[in-house]
N, C-alpha and C positions, 0 to 999 in steps of 0.2 A: 297782613303784609304791609310793610312800609315801602311804598313804591319810589323809584328813582325820579319819576315824573308823573304829573297828573294835571291835564288841562283844566283850567278853572272856567267853566261855562255856566252862566246863570240864565235866569229867565229873560233878562234883557236881550241877550243874544238870540234866544229862541224866538222871542217876539219879533225881533228885527228880521230874522230869516222868514218868518211867516208873512210879514208885511210885503217882503219882496216876492215871495211865492204868489201871494194874492194879487200882486200888481201885474203879473204876467210877463214882466221884463226881468228875466232871471239871468240872462247873459250880461256881457259887459255893457254898462250904461251909466246913468246919472249917479247911482250909489257909489260906483267905483270912482267917479270924478270927485265926489265929495270926500271919500276916504283918502284919495291922493292928496288933496289940498290940506286936509286935517293932519295927516301924518307928516307931510313935508313941513308944515308950519310948526309942528311939535319938535321936530329935529332942528329947525332953523334954516331950511333950504327953500328955494323958490319953486322948484318943479318936482313933481312926483309922477312916476310912471309905474303903475301897479301891474303885476304880471303873475305867472303861474307858480313860481317858486323862487327861492333864493338863488338857485343854480341858474335858472334862466335870467334872473336879474343880473348876475355876473356876466353872462354872455352878452346880454343887451348892452350893459355898461361898457364893456371892452370894445364891442363893435361900434358903438356910438362915438367912442373916442378915436376911431380909426385904426384900432389894433387889429392886425390880420396876419396872413401867412408871411413867414420870414421875420416877424418882429420878435423881440425878446421882452419878457416881463419878469422882473425880480419879485419873488414871493417867499412865503415861509415854508419850511420843510415839515412843519408840524401843525396840522389842522385837519378838518374833514376834507375829503378828496374833492368836494365840489369847488373849493376855492381854486384848485388847479385845473379841474376839468373845464371850467369856464374859459381859461386861457387856451387849453388844447382845442376846444370847440371852434375857436376863431382861426386856428391854424398857426397861432403863435407858439413860441417855445418858452416854457417856464425855466427860470434860473433860480435855484433854491438857496436861501440863506438860513443859517442856524437861528436858534431862539435864545432868549434870555432865560436863565435858569430859575429865576424867581417868579417872573410873571407868565412864562410860557409863550409870550408874544415874540414876534420877530425882533432879533437883536439888531439895533441900528448900526453897530460896527460891522457885523457880518453883512448886512444889507449894503453898506457902503463899499465893502470889499468886492461884492458882486457887481456893483455899478462901475467900480474902477476896472474890473476885469472884462466888463461888457459895456464899453462906451457907446455901443449902438443900441443899448436897451431903450425901449420906448415908454415903459411904465413900471411903477412900483405898486404892487397889490399887497396890502396888509390885512391881517385878520385880528380883530379885537377878541381874543380867545377867552372863553368861559365867562365873559361879562366884564373883563377888565380892559380898559382902553390901552392901546399901545402908547409909547412915548411920542406924542404928536409934535412936541417941540423939535425933537431931533429928526423925525421922519419928514415933516414938512420942510425943514431946512435941507434935507437930503434931496427931496424932489426938486426943490428950487435950484440947488447947487448943480445937479446933474441934468436939469431940464427934462425931467420925465413926468408923465402924468401920474397922479396919485389916486388910487382906487381904494376905498375903505370897504372891507367886507365886515358888516356889522350884524351878521346873522345871529350872533349870541350877545349882542350889546345894546339892546333897545333901552334907551334912557340913560346909559352910562355917560359919565362926564370926565373930561380932561381939562383941568384948570377951569372948571365951571362951564365948559362949553361941551355940547353934546357930541358924542361919537357919531360920525356920519355927516358932520358939518365942516370938516377940514379939507376933504379931498376935492378933486375935480368932479368925481362922482362917488357915490356910496350906494351900497346895496344892503337890503335886509331880507331875512327869511321870516315867514309866519307859520312855519311848521308847528304841529300841535305841542311839541315839547318846549318851544321858545317862550320867552318872557311874555309875549302876547301872540295870539294865533288868529288865522283866518281859515283854519283847517289845513289847507295847503296854500301857498302864495308867497309873493315877494314884492319888492318895490325897488326902483332905481330913483335916486335923488341927485339933483344937480342944480347949480345956479346958472349954468350956461344954456341959454335958450336954444342955440343951434344943436347942442348935444341932446337936449330934451326932445327936440323935434325929430332928430334922427332915431332916437330911442323909441319914440311912438311909431315911427314907420316900421322899425324892425319887429316890434311886437304885434303888429297888425297888418300882416301880409304886404307891407310896403305901401299901404294906402293912406293918402291924405284926403283925396277925393274918392268917394265910393266907386269901386271897380276900375280905378286908375292906379296902377301899381308902379310907383316910381323906382322902387328897388325890390329885390327878392327878399321878402321878409318871412316871418313865422306867424303862427297863431299862438302867441304867448299871453293872451289877454286874461286878466282876472275877471271872475263873474261877480254880478251884483250880490249873489248869495254870500260869497266869501267876503266881499267888502262890507256887507251888513254886519257880519260877525266882527270884522276888524274895527269898525267904527265904535262898537260897544266895548271891545277889548281895550282900545286906545284910552277910553275914559278911565279904565281901571288900572292901566299900566303902572303909574307911579305908586299906587297902593300895593300892587303885586310886588314891585321892586322893594318897597319898604319891608314887606313880610320876608322876602328873601334875605335882605340885610339883617333883619331881626334874627332869623334862623342861623345865619352865618355867625353873628355875634355870640349867639348861645353856644354854638360849636366851639368857637375860639376860647370861650371860658371853660367849657366842660371837658374838652379833649385833653387828657393828661397822660399821654403815652409817649415816651421818648423816641419811639420808632416812627412817630407820625409828625410830618411837617404840615402845618395848616397853611392855607393860602396867604401869600404875601400880597399886600395892597400898596401900590405906589402912593406916596403922599400927595401927588397931584391928581390922583384918580378917584372917581367914585364908582366902585364896583357894583354891578347889578346881579352877580352870582347866577348867571344862567346855569352854571355848575359850581358846586363847592368841591374843589378838587384837591385832595390831600396827596402828599407823597409818602408812601409806605417804604421805609428804609429797612436795612438789616435783612433783606430777603424775605420779609414777612407778608408780602402782598397775597400770595396764594393762601396762606394760613388765615388771613383776615377775610378773604372772600369766602372760604369754607365756613368760617364762623358766622358771617352774614347770612349765608344760605341756610344754616341751621337755625337761625333766629328770625327768618322771614324778612330780611332787610334787602331792599333793592340796591343796586350799585351799577356803575358803568366804568369801563376802561376806555377813555377817550384820549388818546388813540393808541392802539397796540403797535402800529407801524408808522414810520415816517411816510410822507406822501411819495417821495421818489423811489421807495422800495416796494411800492404796491405792485402786485403781479401784472396788472393791466399796463403798467409802464415799462415792463421788462425790456421790450424791444427798443425803447428810446434811449437805453444805456445812460441813464442819469447817474451822477455820483450819488452814492447811497450812504456814505459815512458822514454823519453830523454829530460831533461829540456830545453836545448838550442834549440834543433831541434824543440821541440813542441812550443816554442815561435816564432822562426823564420818562421816556415811554415805558420803561421797565418798572417804574415806581408809582405812576399816577393811579389814583382811584377816586372816582366821583361818587359822592354820597347824597342822599335826599336833602334838598334844600328848597323845594318848590313851595309856593304859597299855601298849598293844601295840607302841608305837614304841620302838626301841632308842636308846641314847645315840649310837651311830655314825650312825644315821639323823637324829637331831636335829642333829648336827654337819654332816651333809650338807646339810640344809635351810638351816642358818645360812650355810654356805659359798656356797650359791647366792644367798642374800640379799646377802651381802657382795660378791659378784661384780658386782652391778648397778651 
């Protein structure tokens, strides 16, 4: 079986976990603090607040910026639902923009139209989807023009670059996920990054029961803390991240050369971007996606459809009466198919997947 994802865990991670276990300090502590500093430095931000998941990171980030009930946040209609749930958890209302057909990221023109129609919007939350950064030149200009906070959801873009600057270093805050399928993992986990000391201080209160002084609760917070065990894994994974990303790009380049089927559109990469291929997502045209899926299953090849529905049409949002027609999103969601690109796949396996695609 050629799997769609495979976490790359080595002896270094195992040894680091055992060291924490032996120390007796397995909850949040010094190892988390070191991981926060190291990851923030890697991205190019001053403050890091590690937490339990990318989803809780989004909620913390929004709340730390003062986003709450009655506020509006412009975001993408096409992503994993967590990027919108983070908004909903705060009591704010998401306003959805369509996507760019080539990159699958939020379309700056659609986002600007949303901002024009919602002059009371407080924030713009973008997602660097599948490992390719959004057009940060245009989106940073939009945030400044309309005086809204900019939040970067980088759950799929660890180490990605826009004009040689890392995704996650442009916004007022950025968030990352360390779920096992991501470009690096802590098992479960996430982090909030910011250069604003006041935002960082509030984020730390939110994730730790509102405590700055032990048993003195300044605000009503949560227990969203990362453990030393998770952080120990993260510190070792971070050392390997650039190498993992190089292997993903190698595999992607191989696919680009090997896939020779006119019904398949390989991923587009913006000339200003350095893609890290959290997913290698092709578009299967001519109505052949189901046929390709059947062929993959017959040949033991893993795949993923990320994502079969737009966010606003998800059943859990039905009562919110969101607009559900987004022309580009509605076209793309019927064609996308992600194929194995993770660091654990060999060049021969990449060529095998390509041969199966070409045989269709």
